[in-house]
N, C-alpha and C positions, 0 to 999 in steps of 0.2 A: 841240857839233856845229854848231849854228846860227851860233855865233860864227865858226867856221872858214869856213863858207859865206859869211857876210857879209864877212869879211876878204878872201877870195878874190875875191868880187864887187867889192868896193871897189878892190882892187889891179888887177883887170883893167880896171875902168872908168878908173882913173887911167892905166893903160898905154895904153888906146885914146885917151884924150884927150891923151896925151903926144905924139901925132904932130904937134901944132901947134908943138912945140918943135923945135929943131934936132936932127938925128940925130947919133949918135956918129960922130966922125971916125975912130976906131980900129977900126971894124968891118971884118971881112974882106971882106964882100960888101956893096955899097951898092945899095939898091933905091930906086926913086923915092919921094920923101918922101910919106908917108901912103897909099901904095899897099897893097894887100892883102898882098903879100909882105913889105913893110916892117913892117906891123903884126904879121904872123905871126912874123917874126924877133924882134921886141921881145917878143912873148908867150913864145917859147922861151927867150930870155935871162932874162926874168923868172922863168919856171918853174925854170930852172937855179939861180937864187939863192934862191927862196922856196918852191918846191913841196915838200910833205912827202915825196913819193916821187921826188925828183929823181934818185936813183941808177937808177931804172927808166925814165927818159926815153929815147926812142929816140935812137940816135946818128946815124941817117941821116935826121933831120928835114929836109925840104925846104920852106921857106916858100912857094915858088912853086907848090906842089902844092895849095894850098887857096885857095878864093875868099874866105873870111872867117875871122876869128878864131874865130867860133863853130864852124865845121867843123874847124878845126885843133885846138881844145881838145877837141871831141868825139872826134876820132880819137885824140888822145893818151890821153884818159881811157879810151876803149874798149880800148886796148892795154895798159892797166895794170889787172890784175885787182883790185887792192886799192882802187882809186879808183872810188867810185860817186857821189861828191858834187860834183866839180868841174864847172863850166860857165862859159859866157861869156854876157853880155847885151849887146845894143846899148844905146846911150845912151838911146834912147826906151823900151826895155823896162825899163831901170833906173829911169828917171824915173816910169814908170807904176807900177812896183812900189812905189817910195817913196811915191808919192801914195796908193796903195791901203792902205798900212799906217799912214801918218801923217796923212792927211786924210780919215778916214772920216766920213761925214755923221752928225750927231747924231741919236739916236733920239728920237722924240717920246714923252713919258710919257703913258700912258693914264689 
């Protein structure tokens, strides 16, 4: 279960950082590069390919309806009863999390 969460977090982080790359030329709708709708559209495309419950994804997803990837992911998750685990992190939240588990201060021995 933790592996699934970690992989989803890693995938979403990669997705978010992917906005520095050129966007797909074959997409039906083009949004301003690195805008919230662009990131949300990439999130939805990613979920269609890799999300465990991809058959349950909403068919009427509108990337422009969400201000952030976090709110888009939360709305998708909240509408799929089986999914209690998916979430999105900002880059800073991800870095803080990694620092908290990888760089814990050493305890002094008494």
